[in-house]
Each structure stands twice: as C-alpha cells, then as structure tokens.
Biopython code that builds the backbone (N, CA, C, O; Angstrom):
import numpy as np
from Bio.PDB.StructureBuilder import StructureBuilder

atoms = [
    (1, "MET", "N", (42.319, 125.212, 102.812)),
    (1, "MET", "CA", (42.962, 125.114, 104.088)),
    (1, "MET", "C", (41.959, 125.118, 105.252)),
    (1, "MET", "O", (42.111, 124.318, 106.175)),
    (2, "PRO", "N", (40.935, 125.993, 105.241)),
    (2, "PRO", "CA", (39.965, 125.964, 106.348)),
    (2, "PRO", "C", (39.197, 124.634, 106.398)),
    (2, "PRO", "O", (38.824, 124.174, 107.477)),
    (3, "ALA", "N", (38.963, 124.022, 105.240)),
    (3, "ALA", "CA", (38.255, 122.746, 105.238)),
    (3, "ALA", "C", (39.087, 121.665, 105.905)),
    (3, "ALA", "O", (38.553, 120.843, 106.649)),
    (4, "LEU", "N", (40.379, 121.657, 105.649)),
    (4, "LEU", "CA", (41.282, 120.687, 106.271)),
    (4, "LEU", "C", (41.354, 120.919, 107.772)),
    (4, "LEU", "O", (41.341, 119.964, 108.549)),
    (5, "LEU", "N", (41.429, 122.173, 108.183)),
    (5, "LEU", "CA", (41.473, 122.500, 109.605)),
    (5, "LEU", "C", (40.178, 122.090, 110.305)),
    (5, "LEU", "O", (40.216, 121.546, 111.409)),
    (6, "SER", "N", (39.039, 122.347, 109.675)),
    (6, "SER", "CA", (37.766, 121.957, 110.294)),
    (6, "SER", "C", (37.644, 120.435, 110.358)),
    (6, "SER", "O", (37.102, 119.896, 111.322)),
    (7, "TRP", "N", (38.146, 119.741, 109.332)),
    (7, "TRP", "CA", (38.099, 118.272, 109.364)),
    (7, "TRP", "C", (38.993, 117.730, 110.483)),
    (7, "TRP", "O", (38.594, 116.812, 111.198)),
    (8, "LEU", "N", (40.196, 118.290, 110.640)),
    (8, "LEU", "CA", (41.098, 117.859, 111.710)),
    (8, "LEU", "C", (40.503, 118.137, 113.088)),
    (8, "LEU", "O", (40.599, 117.299, 113.985)),
    (9, "LEU", "N", (39.899, 119.293, 113.260)),
    (9, "LEU", "CA", (39.280, 119.621, 114.545)),
    (9, "LEU", "C", (38.091, 118.717, 114.849)),
    (9, "LEU", "O", (37.901, 118.309, 115.995)),
    (10, "SER", "N", (37.287, 118.399, 113.830)),
    (10, "SER", "CA", (36.161, 117.499, 114.070)),
    (10, "SER", "C", (36.650, 116.085, 114.363)),
    (10, "SER", "O", (36.060, 115.396, 115.194)),
    (11, "ALA", "N", (37.717, 115.637, 113.698)),
    (11, "ALA", "CA", (38.281, 114.313, 113.985)),
    (11, "ALA", "C", (38.829, 114.268, 115.408)),
    (11, "ALA", "O", (38.620, 113.291, 116.127)),
    (12, "PHE", "N", (39.525, 115.321, 115.809)),
    (12, "PHE", "CA", (40.051, 115.385, 117.176)),
    (12, "PHE", "C", (38.912, 115.411, 118.195)),
    (12, "PHE", "O", (38.987, 114.737, 119.223)),
    (13, "GLY", "N", (37.865, 116.179, 117.919)),
    (13, "GLY", "CA", (36.715, 116.248, 118.825)),
    (13, "GLY", "C", (36.008, 114.915, 118.958)),
    (13, "GLY", "O", (35.609, 114.530, 120.057)),
    (14, "SER", "N", (35.849, 114.205, 117.844)),
    (14, "SER", "CA", (35.191, 112.900, 117.925)),
    (14, "SER", "C", (36.082, 111.893, 118.654)),
    (14, "SER", "O", (35.583, 111.046, 119.394)),
    (15, "TRP", "N", (37.402, 111.983, 118.448)),
    (15, "TRP", "CA", (38.316, 111.088, 119.163)),
    (15, "TRP", "C", (38.236, 111.329, 120.674)),
    (15, "TRP", "O", (38.195, 110.378, 121.455)),
    (16, "VAL", "N", (38.214, 112.605, 121.086)),
    (16, "VAL", "CA", (38.096, 112.937, 122.504)),
    (16, "VAL", "C", (36.750, 112.447, 123.040)),
    (16, "VAL", "O", (36.681, 111.901, 124.141)),
    (17, "GLY", "N", (35.694, 112.641, 122.272)),
    (17, "GLY", "CA", (34.367, 112.187, 122.704)),
    (17, "GLY", "C", (34.319, 110.677, 122.890)),
    (17, "GLY", "O", (33.782, 110.196, 123.888)),
    (18, "TYR", "N", (34.871, 109.924, 121.947)),
    (18, "TYR", "CA", (34.910, 108.465, 122.072)),
    (18, "TYR", "C", (35.776, 108.033, 123.251)),
    (18, "TYR", "O", (35.455, 107.059, 123.933)),
    (19, "SER", "N", (36.856, 108.742, 123.492)),
    (19, "SER", "CA", (37.714, 108.411, 124.632)),
    (19, "SER", "C", (36.966, 108.630, 125.952)),
    (19, "SER", "O", (37.066, 107.818, 126.872)),
    (20, "VAL", "N", (36.228, 109.720, 126.034)),
    (20, "VAL", "CA", (35.457, 109.992, 127.252)),
    (20, "VAL", "C", (34.377, 108.945, 127.451)),
    (20, "VAL", "O", (34.172, 108.464, 128.566)),
    (21, "VAL", "N", (33.685, 108.590, 126.375)),
    (21, "VAL", "CA", (32.629, 107.577, 126.480)),
    (21, "VAL", "C", (33.228, 106.221, 126.850)),
    (21, "VAL", "O", (32.660, 105.501, 127.672)),
    (22, "ARG", "N", (34.358, 105.868, 126.260)),
    (22, "ARG", "CA", (35.010, 104.594, 126.574)),
    (22, "ARG", "C", (35.462, 104.559, 128.026)),
    (22, "ARG", "O", (35.289, 103.547, 128.705)),
    (23, "PHE", "N", (36.044, 105.664, 128.510)),
    (23, "PHE", "CA", (36.471, 105.744, 129.907)),
    (23, "PHE", "C", (35.281, 105.633, 130.852)),
    (23, "PHE", "O", (35.348, 104.926, 131.857)),
    (24, "THR", "N", (34.201, 106.324, 130.533)),
    (24, "THR", "CA", (33.010, 106.272, 131.383)),
    (24, "THR", "C", (32.410, 104.874, 131.408)),
    (24, "THR", "O", (31.994, 104.394, 132.462)),
    (25, "ALA", "N", (32.362, 104.223, 130.258)),
    (25, "ALA", "CA", (31.811, 102.870, 130.210)),
    (25, "ALA", "C", (32.676, 101.897, 131.003)),
    (25, "ALA", "O", (32.151, 101.046, 131.720)),
    (26, "MET", "N", (33.993, 102.016, 130.880)),
    (26, "MET", "CA", (34.878, 101.118, 131.631)),
    (26, "MET", "C", (34.762, 101.369, 133.122)),
    (26, "MET", "O", (34.749, 100.426, 133.914)),
    (27, "LYS", "N", (34.679, 102.634, 133.511)),
    (27, "LYS", "CA", (34.534, 102.961, 134.927)),
    (27, "LYS", "C", (33.207, 102.429, 135.471)),
    (27, "LYS", "O", (33.167, 101.896, 136.580)),
    (28, "LEU", "N", (32.138, 102.566, 134.717)),
    (28, "LEU", "CA", (30.847, 102.053, 135.140)),
    (28, "LEU", "C", (30.862, 100.532, 135.245)),
    (28, "LEU", "O", (30.283, 99.965, 136.172)),
    (29, "PHE", "N", (31.517, 99.876, 134.302)),
    (29, "PHE", "CA", (31.616, 98.416, 134.334)),
    (29, "PHE", "C", (32.398, 97.943, 135.555)),
    (29, "PHE", "O", (31.969, 97.019, 136.246)),
    (30, "ILE", "N", (33.543, 98.571, 135.824)),
    (30, "ILE", "CA", (34.347, 98.179, 136.978)),
    (30, "ILE", "C", (33.603, 98.480, 138.275)),
    (30, "ILE", "O", (33.645, 97.683, 139.211)),
    (31, "TRP", "N", (32.923, 99.625, 138.337)),
    (31, "TRP", "CA", (32.159, 99.972, 139.535)),
    (31, "TRP", "C", (31.049, 98.956, 139.779)),
    (31, "TRP", "O", (30.816, 98.555, 140.919)),
    (32, "THR", "N", (30.359, 98.536, 138.714)),
    (32, "THR", "CA", (29.296, 97.542, 138.859)),
    (32, "THR", "C", (29.851, 96.214, 139.343)),
    (32, "THR", "O", (29.245, 95.567, 140.198)),
    (33, "ILE", "N", (30.987, 95.799, 138.816)),
    (33, "ILE", "CA", (31.604, 94.553, 139.255)),
    (33, "ILE", "C", (31.990, 94.641, 140.725)),
    (33, "ILE", "O", (31.747, 93.702, 141.483)),
    (34, "VAL", "N", (32.584, 95.747, 141.136)),
    (34, "VAL", "CA", (33.026, 95.898, 142.518)),
    (34, "VAL", "C", (31.834, 95.933, 143.469)),
    (34, "VAL", "O", (31.905, 95.391, 144.572)),
    (35, "ILE", "N", (30.744, 96.563, 143.051)),
    (35, "ILE", "CA", (29.583, 96.695, 143.929)),
    (35, "ILE", "C", (28.769, 95.407, 143.992)),
    (35, "ILE", "O", (28.227, 95.087, 145.050)),
    (36, "THR", "N", (28.663, 94.656, 142.895)),
    (36, "THR", "CA", (27.764, 93.508, 142.874)),
    (36, "THR", "C", (28.464, 92.160, 142.978)),
    (36, "THR", "O", (28.002, 91.288, 143.714)),
    (37, "VAL", "N", (29.551, 91.970, 142.271)),
    (37, "VAL", "CA", (30.146, 90.636, 142.185)),
    (37, "VAL", "C", (31.135, 90.366, 143.316)),
    (37, "VAL", "O", (31.097, 89.295, 143.922)),
    (38, "LEU", "N", (32.006, 91.304, 143.606)),
    (38, "LEU", "CA", (33.035, 91.067, 144.613)),
    (38, "LEU", "C", (32.489, 90.785, 146.013)),
    (38, "LEU", "O", (33.025, 89.901, 146.680)),
    (39, "PRO", "N", (31.458, 91.479, 146.501)),
    (39, "PRO", "CA", (30.934, 91.106, 147.816)),
    (39, "PRO", "C", (30.394, 89.678, 147.863)),
    (39, "PRO", "O", (30.539, 88.992, 148.875)),
    (40, "VAL", "N", (29.778, 89.233, 146.782)),
    (40, "VAL", "CA", (29.276, 87.853, 146.746)),
    (40, "VAL", "C", (30.438, 86.869, 146.775)),
    (40, "VAL", "O", (30.384, 85.860, 147.478)),
    (41, "LEU", "N", (31.489, 87.160, 146.011)),
    (41, "LEU", "CA", (32.654, 86.276, 145.999)),
    (41, "LEU", "C", (33.348, 86.249, 147.359)),
    (41, "LEU", "O", (33.747, 85.187, 147.835)),
    (42, "PHE", "N", (33.491, 87.423, 147.984)),
    (42, "PHE", "CA", (34.129, 87.460, 149.298)),
    (42, "PHE", "C", (33.302, 86.730, 150.348)),
    (42, "PHE", "O", (33.858, 86.005, 151.174)),
    (43, "SER", "N", (31.991, 86.908, 150.331)),
    (43, "SER", "CA", (31.164, 86.208, 151.313)),
    (43, "SER", "C", (31.212, 84.702, 151.083)),
    (43, "SER", "O", (31.219, 83.927, 152.039)),
    (44, "ARG", "N", (31.246, 84.286, 149.814)),
    (44, "ARG", "CA", (31.358, 82.855, 149.518)),
    (44, "ARG", "C", (32.705, 82.304, 149.983)),
    (44, "ARG", "O", (32.772, 81.193, 150.509)),
    (45, "LEU", "N", (33.764, 83.068, 149.794)),
    (45, "LEU", "CA", (35.086, 82.650, 150.238)),
    (45, "LEU", "C", (35.141, 82.517, 151.756)),
    (45, "LEU", "O", (35.693, 81.548, 152.277)),
    (46, "ILE", "N", (34.572, 83.484, 152.460)),
    (46, "ILE", "CA", (34.551, 83.420, 153.923)),
    (46, "ILE", "C", (33.704, 82.238, 154.383)),
    (46, "ILE", "O", (34.074, 81.544, 155.330)),
    (47, "TYR", "N", (32.570, 82.002, 153.722)),
    (47, "TYR", "CA", (31.726, 80.869, 154.076)),
    (47, "TYR", "C", (32.470, 79.553, 153.870)),
    (47, "TYR", "O", (32.380, 78.651, 154.704)),
    (48, "MET", "N", (33.211, 79.438, 152.754)),
    (48, "MET", "CA", (33.972, 78.215, 152.512)),
    (48, "MET", "C", (35.061, 78.028, 153.567)),
    (48, "MET", "O", (35.319, 76.904, 153.996)),
    (49, "LEU", "N", (35.700, 79.117, 153.988)),
    (49, "LEU", "CA", (36.712, 79.042, 155.030)),
    (49, "LEU", "C", (36.107, 78.579, 156.352)),
    (49, "LEU", "O", (36.674, 77.726, 157.034)),
    (50, "ILE", "N", (34.969, 79.136, 156.707)),
    (50, "ILE", "CA", (34.306, 78.736, 157.957)),
    (50, "ILE", "C", (33.877, 77.280, 157.888)),
    (50, "ILE", "O", (34.034, 76.542, 158.860)),
    (51, "GLU", "N", (33.338, 76.859, 156.749)),
    (51, "GLU", "CA", (32.937, 75.458, 156.592)),
    (51, "GLU", "C", (34.131, 74.519, 156.724)),
    (51, "GLU", "O", (34.024, 73.455, 157.333)),
    (52, "GLY", "N", (35.275, 74.915, 156.151)),
    (52, "GLY", "CA", (36.476, 74.090, 156.272)),
    (52, "GLY", "C", (36.938, 73.962, 157.706)),
    (52, "GLY", "O", (37.306, 72.873, 158.147)),
    (53, "VAL", "N", (36.923, 75.072, 158.444)),
    (53, "VAL", "CA", (37.318, 75.025, 159.852)),
    (53, "VAL", "C", (36.352, 74.165, 160.645)),
    (53, "VAL", "O", (36.773, 73.359, 161.475)),
    (54, "MET", "N", (35.062, 74.330, 160.397)),
    (54, "MET", "CA", (34.072, 73.542, 161.144)),
    (54, "MET", "C", (34.185, 72.050, 160.830)),
    (54, "MET", "O", (34.065, 71.218, 161.729)),
    (55, "SER", "N", (34.410, 71.712, 159.579)),
    (55, "SER", "CA", (34.548, 70.292, 159.238)),
    (55, "SER", "C", (35.828, 69.709, 159.824)),
    (55, "SER", "O", (35.848, 68.551, 160.241)),
    (56, "THR", "N", (36.898, 70.505, 159.859)),
    (56, "THR", "CA", (38.134, 70.034, 160.486)),
    (56, "THR", "C", (37.931, 69.805, 161.973)),
    (56, "THR", "O", (38.398, 68.804, 162.516)),
    (57, "LEU", "N", (37.244, 70.716, 162.632)),
    (57, "LEU", "CA", (36.944, 70.533, 164.050)),
    (57, "LEU", "C", (36.081, 69.301, 164.277)),
    (57, "LEU", "O", (36.258, 68.586, 165.263)),
    (58, "ASN", "N", (35.166, 69.058, 163.381)),
    (58, "ASN", "CA", (34.279, 67.910, 163.521)),
    (58, "ASN", "C", (35.035, 66.599, 163.325)),
    (58, "ASN", "O", (34.730, 65.613, 163.997)),
    (59, "THR", "N", (36.015, 66.566, 162.420)),
    (59, "THR", "CA", (36.781, 65.334, 162.224)),
    (59, "THR", "C", (37.772, 65.105, 163.354)),
    (59, "THR", "O", (38.079, 63.960, 163.687)),
    (60, "ILE", "N", (38.276, 66.187, 163.950)),
    (60, "ILE", "CA", (39.217, 66.020, 165.061)),
    (60, "ILE", "C", (38.492, 65.481, 166.283)),
    (60, "ILE", "O", (38.953, 64.529, 166.912)),
    (61, "ASP", "N", (37.390, 66.071, 166.613)),
    (61, "ASP", "CA", (36.634, 65.648, 167.793)),
    (61, "ASP", "C", (35.162, 65.723, 167.438)),
    (61, "ASP", "O", (34.641, 66.804, 167.162)),
    (62, "GLY", "N", (34.492, 64.587, 167.443)),
    (62, "GLY", "CA", (33.097, 64.522, 167.033)),
    (62, "GLY", "C", (32.109, 64.947, 168.098)),
    (62, "GLY", "O", (30.901, 64.809, 167.905)),
    (63, "THR", "N", (32.594, 65.464, 169.224)),
    (63, "THR", "CA", (31.681, 65.826, 170.305)),
    (63, "THR", "C", (31.054, 67.194, 170.119)),
    (63, "THR", "O", (30.149, 67.562, 170.868)),
    (64, "TYR", "N", (31.516, 67.959, 169.134)),
    (64, "TYR", "CA", (30.936, 69.282, 168.931)),
    (64, "TYR", "C", (29.566, 69.157, 168.285)),
    (64, "TYR", "O", (29.377, 68.393, 167.339)),
    (65, "GLY", "N", (28.614, 69.917, 168.810)),
    (65, "GLY", "CA", (27.291, 69.967, 168.215)),
    (65, "GLY", "C", (27.101, 71.310, 167.518)),
    (65, "GLY", "O", (28.015, 72.133, 167.465)),
    (66, "VAL", "N", (25.909, 71.515, 166.990)),
    (66, "VAL", "CA", (25.639, 72.762, 166.278)),
    (66, "VAL", "C", (25.722, 73.949, 167.232)),
    (66, "VAL", "O", (26.264, 74.996, 166.879)),
    (67, "ASN", "N", (25.189, 73.787, 168.429)),
    (67, "ASN", "CA", (25.221, 74.898, 169.381)),
    (67, "ASN", "C", (26.636, 75.250, 169.794)),
    (67, "ASN", "O", (26.966, 76.427, 169.936)),
    (68, "SER", "N", (27.478, 74.244, 169.988)),
    (68, "SER", "CA", (28.849, 74.552, 170.376)),
    (68, "SER", "C", (29.606, 75.190, 169.218)),
    (68, "SER", "O", (30.523, 75.975, 169.459)),
    (69, "TYR", "N", (29.255, 74.881, 167.959)),
    (69, "TYR", "CA", (29.857, 75.583, 166.830)),
    (69, "TYR", "C", (29.560, 77.075, 166.924)),
    (69, "TYR", "O", (30.448, 77.907, 166.740)),
    (70, "LEU", "N", (28.319, 77.399, 167.209)),
    (70, "LEU", "CA", (27.948, 78.808, 167.293)),
    (70, "LEU", "C", (28.666, 79.499, 168.437)),
    (70, "LEU", "O", (29.117, 80.637, 168.300)),
    (71, "ILE", "N", (28.771, 78.815, 169.558)),
    (71, "ILE", "CA", (29.475, 79.405, 170.698)),
    (71, "ILE", "C", (30.950, 79.579, 170.371)),
    (71, "ILE", "O", (31.530, 80.618, 170.687)),
    (72, "ASN", "N", (31.571, 78.579, 169.741)),
    (72, "ASN", "CA", (32.984, 78.687, 169.386)),
    (72, "ASN", "C", (33.206, 79.776, 168.351)),
    (72, "ASN", "O", (34.179, 80.526, 168.438)),
    (73, "PHE", "N", (32.308, 79.873, 167.366)),
    (73, "PHE", "CA", (32.471, 80.915, 166.353)),
    (73, "PHE", "C", (32.327, 82.287, 166.978)),
    (73, "PHE", "O", (33.053, 83.213, 166.616)),
    (74, "THR", "N", (31.412, 82.431, 167.900)),
    (74, "THR", "CA", (31.280, 83.713, 168.589)),
    (74, "THR", "C", (32.526, 84.004, 169.405)),
    (74, "THR", "O", (32.984, 85.145, 169.462)),
    (75, "GLY", "N", (33.071, 82.984, 170.032)),
    (75, "GLY", "CA", (34.296, 83.163, 170.806)),
    (75, "GLY", "C", (35.476, 83.536, 169.930)),
    (75, "GLY", "O", (36.272, 84.400, 170.299)),
    (76, "ILE", "N", (35.602, 82.886, 168.754)),
    (76, "ILE", "CA", (36.690, 83.199, 167.835)),
    (76, "ILE", "C", (36.541, 84.634, 167.319)),
    (76, "ILE", "O", (37.517, 85.380, 167.239)),
    (77, "THR", "N", (35.326, 85.001, 166.977)),
    (77, "THR", "CA", (35.082, 86.354, 166.492)),
    (77, "THR", "C", (35.399, 87.379, 167.573)),
    (77, "THR", "O", (36.017, 88.408, 167.299)),
    (78, "ALA", "N", (34.978, 87.098, 168.793)),
    (78, "ALA", "CA", (35.274, 88.019, 169.892)),
    (78, "ALA", "C", (36.778, 88.099, 170.131)),
    (78, "ALA", "O", (37.305, 89.179, 170.398)),
    (79, "TRP", "N", (37.466, 86.978, 170.038)),
    (79, "TRP", "CA", (38.918, 86.974, 170.226)),
    (79, "TRP", "C", (39.606, 87.840, 169.172)),
    (79, "TRP", "O", (40.481, 88.644, 169.492)),
    (80, "PHE", "N", (39.192, 87.664, 167.885)),
    (80, "PHE", "CA", (39.758, 88.485, 166.820)),
    (80, "PHE", "C", (39.436, 89.959, 167.052)),
    (80, "PHE", "O", (40.300, 90.814, 166.859)),
    (81, "ALA", "N", (38.214, 90.264, 167.460)),
    (81, "ALA", "CA", (37.822, 91.653, 167.670)),
    (81, "ALA", "C", (38.652, 92.301, 168.778)),
    (81, "ALA", "O", (39.009, 93.476, 168.685)),
    (82, "VAL", "N", (38.956, 91.537, 169.820)),
    (82, "VAL", "CA", (39.740, 92.084, 170.924)),
    (82, "VAL", "C", (41.201, 92.257, 170.518)),
    (82, "VAL", "O", (41.796, 93.303, 170.773)),
    (83, "HIS", "N", (41.777, 91.238, 169.891)),
    (83, "HIS", "CA", (43.211, 91.295, 169.581)),
    (83, "HIS", "C", (43.546, 92.176, 168.384)),
    (83, "HIS", "O", (44.648, 92.722, 168.316)),
    (84, "LEU", "N", (42.625, 92.327, 167.442)),
    (84, "LEU", "CA", (42.853, 93.217, 166.317)),
    (84, "LEU", "C", (42.352, 94.624, 166.587)),
    (84, "LEU", "O", (42.489, 95.516, 165.750)),
    (85, "LYS", "N", (41.767, 94.815, 167.773)),
    (85, "LYS", "CA", (41.246, 96.115, 168.209)),
    (85, "LYS", "C", (40.248, 96.687, 167.211)),
    (85, "LYS", "O", (40.296, 97.867, 166.862)),
    (86, "ILE", "N", (39.342, 95.823, 166.762)),
    (86, "ILE", "CA", (38.325, 96.236, 165.801)),
    (86, "ILE", "C", (37.342, 97.208, 166.438)),
    (86, "ILE", "O", (36.913, 98.169, 165.799)),
    (87, "VAL", "N", (36.986, 96.963, 167.689)),
    (87, "VAL", "CA", (36.016, 97.822, 168.364)),
    (87, "VAL", "C", (36.577, 99.236, 168.528)),
    (87, "VAL", "O", (35.879, 100.214, 168.258)),
    (88, "GLU", "N", (37.825, 99.346, 168.965)),
    (88, "GLU", "CA", (38.426, 100.666, 169.128)),
    (88, "GLU", "C", (38.583, 101.375, 167.785)),
    (88, "GLU", "O", (38.354, 102.580, 167.684)),
    (89, "GLY", "N", (38.971, 100.627, 166.760)),
    (89, "GLY", "CA", (39.111, 101.219, 165.430)),
    (89, "GLY", "C", (37.788, 101.724, 164.888)),
    (89, "GLY", "O", (37.718, 102.815, 164.322)),
    (90, "PHE", "N", (36.733, 100.928, 165.061)),
    (90, "PHE", "CA", (35.411, 101.342, 164.598)),
    (90, "PHE", "C", (34.941, 102.573, 165.366)),
    (90, "PHE", "O", (34.347, 103.482, 164.788)),
    (91, "SER", "N", (35.209, 102.597, 166.663)),
    (91, "SER", "CA", (34.836, 103.758, 167.465)),
    (91, "SER", "C", (35.576, 105.005, 167.006)),
    (91, "SER", "O", (34.989, 106.085, 166.936)),
    (92, "LEU", "N", (36.852, 104.866, 166.694)),
    (92, "LEU", "CA", (37.639, 105.993, 166.220)),
    (92, "LEU", "C", (37.116, 106.507, 164.876)),
    (92, "LEU", "O", (37.021, 107.717, 164.670)),
    (93, "ILE", "N", (36.780, 105.602, 163.972)),
    (93, "ILE", "CA", (36.252, 106.003, 162.666)),
    (93, "ILE", "C", (34.909, 106.708, 162.817)),
    (93, "ILE", "O", (34.671, 107.737, 162.186)),
    (94, "MET", "N", (34.036, 106.158, 163.649)),
    (94, "MET", "CA", (32.730, 106.786, 163.849)),
    (94, "MET", "C", (32.873, 108.154, 164.514)),
    (94, "MET", "O", (32.111, 109.069, 164.200)),
    (95, "SER", "N", (33.829, 108.309, 165.423)),
    (95, "SER", "CA", (34.065, 109.618, 166.035)),
    (95, "SER", "C", (34.539, 110.622, 164.991)),
    (95, "SER", "O", (34.114, 111.777, 165.002)),
    (96, "ALA", "N", (35.413, 110.192, 164.094)),
    (96, "ALA", "CA", (35.892, 111.087, 163.039)),
    (96, "ALA", "C", (34.764, 111.487, 162.100)),
    (96, "ALA", "O", (34.684, 112.643, 161.684)),
    (97, "VAL", "N", (33.900, 110.549, 161.764)),
    (97, "VAL", "CA", (32.766, 110.861, 160.889)),
    (97, "VAL", "C", (31.818, 111.838, 161.575)),
    (97, "VAL", "O", (31.348, 112.788, 160.950)),
    (98, "ALA", "N", (31.534, 111.611, 162.857)),
    (98, "ALA", "CA", (30.648, 112.516, 163.593)),
    (98, "ALA", "C", (31.275, 113.903, 163.718)),
    (98, "ALA", "O", (30.576, 114.912, 163.617)),
    (99, "PHE", "N", (32.596, 113.957, 163.939)),
    (99, "PHE", "CA", (33.283, 115.249, 164.022)),
    (99, "PHE", "C", (33.191, 115.989, 162.700)),
    (99, "PHE", "O", (32.930, 117.192, 162.675)),
    (100, "ARG", "N", (33.403, 115.277, 161.601)),
    (100, "ARG", "CA", (33.333, 115.925, 160.286)),
    (100, "ARG", "C", (31.923, 116.436, 159.998)),
    (100, "ARG", "O", (31.756, 117.529, 159.456)),
    (101, "MET", "N", (30.910, 115.646, 160.359)),
    (101, "MET", "CA", (29.527, 116.098, 160.148)),
    (101, "MET", "C", (29.222, 117.327, 160.999)),
    (101, "MET", "O", (28.549, 118.252, 160.544)),
    (102, "ALA", "N", (29.721, 117.333, 162.238)),
    (102, "ALA", "CA", (29.480, 118.481, 163.105)),
    (102, "ALA", "C", (30.186, 119.722, 162.571)),
    (102, "ALA", "O", (29.627, 120.818, 162.621)),
    (103, "ILE", "N", (31.396, 119.569, 162.065)),
    (103, "ILE", "CA", (32.136, 120.707, 161.508)),
    (103, "ILE", "C", (31.430, 121.233, 160.253)),
    (103, "ILE", "O", (31.390, 122.442, 160.029)),
    (104, "ARG", "N", (30.881, 120.342, 159.446)),
    (104, "ARG", "CA", (30.182, 120.780, 158.227)),
    (104, "ARG", "C", (28.926, 121.567, 158.534)),
    (104, "ARG", "O", (28.487, 122.374, 157.715)),
    (105, "MET", "N", (28.337, 121.347, 159.705)),
    (105, "MET", "CA", (27.117, 122.074, 160.055)),
    (105, "MET", "C", (27.412, 123.515, 160.454)),
    (105, "MET", "O", (26.506, 124.348, 160.452)),
    (106, "ILE", "N", (28.660, 123.825, 160.796)),
    (106, "ILE", "CA", (29.033, 125.180, 161.166)),
    (106, "ILE", "C", (29.216, 126.000, 159.895)),
    (106, "ILE", "O", (30.013, 125.629, 159.033)),
    (107, "PRO", "N", (28.494, 127.102, 159.765)),
    (107, "PRO", "CA", (28.638, 127.893, 158.532)),
    (107, "PRO", "C", (30.004, 128.568, 158.445)),
    (107, "PRO", "O", (30.615, 128.909, 159.458)),
    (108, "PHE", "N", (30.466, 128.752, 157.207)),
    (108, "PHE", "CA", (31.701, 129.437, 156.868)),
    (108, "PHE", "C", (32.957, 128.715, 157.368)),
    (108, "PHE", "O", (34.011, 129.336, 157.509)),
    (109, "VAL", "N", (32.856, 127.433, 157.630)),
    (109, "VAL", "CA", (34.029, 126.645, 158.036)),
    (109, "VAL", "C", (34.305, 125.631, 156.947)),
    (109, "VAL", "O", (33.429, 124.838, 156.599)),
    (110, "ARG", "N", (35.497, 125.646, 156.411)),
    (110, "ARG", "CA", (35.902, 124.706, 155.369)),
    (110, "ARG", "C", (36.821, 123.665, 155.976)),
    (110, "ARG", "O", (37.808, 124.010, 156.626)),
    (111, "LEU", "N", (36.502, 122.367, 155.766)),
    (111, "LEU", "CA", (37.371, 121.296, 156.239)),
    (111, "LEU", "C", (37.413, 120.192, 155.243)),
    (111, "LEU", "O", (38.095, 119.191, 155.459)),
]
sb = StructureBuilder()
sb.init_structure("model")
sb.init_model(0)
sb.init_chain("A")
sb.init_seg("    ")
for serial, (resi, resn, name, xyz) in enumerate(atoms, 1):
    if name == "N":
        sb.init_residue(resn, " ", resi, " ")
    sb.init_atom(name, np.array(xyz, "f"), 0.0, 1.0, " ", f" {name:<3s}", serial, name[0])
structure = sb.get_structure()
C-alpha cells in the first residue's frame, strides 16, 4: 500500500510540474510574441494606412508635394490630438504616475 501511495504522489507531482512548465513556456511564448511581433505588425499596418491615404490624396489632386504631405500629416495628427484629447489624457496619466512615485517615497504609507 505505501508503494502505491508513493507512486500516486510522484505521478501527481510530476503532472503538476509538467503543467507548471507548460504554463510558463506558453506564457513566455505569448509574451515574446506580444513584445516583438505585434509592434512590428501594428507599425506596418499604420504605415500601409498612411501610404493609402497619401496615394489617394495624390490621385485626387496632383498638386501635393512631399513637403505638403508632411504639413498635412502634422495637421491631421494635431487635429486628432486635439479632438481625442490625447494631450490632456497623457498629462493626467503622467500626473498619476508622479503622484504614485511620490507616495511610494513616503515611508510607512501603503498605496
């Protein structure tokens, strides 16, 4: 009976160990994909979108030059930043981060 119990416990322990290793490997794989592959795909997607808009603008009116593309893109970006309130949101996030860092520097305060 003790031999059967020790065999069952060792089988359970090895199963738990393999499950932990499998979970860790999958988490590491997904983390690597998210950190390395997805930013490249997103930047490529945004680049393709910008290229499509620029080519459409060029076919509609051929008077745009390279410099006016840059000015228009800056204008579009500024318009989005103003209407989506990106600047205020970023300021709010940075204020919260600075507040949290300042609170952490105070001893015996948990937040």
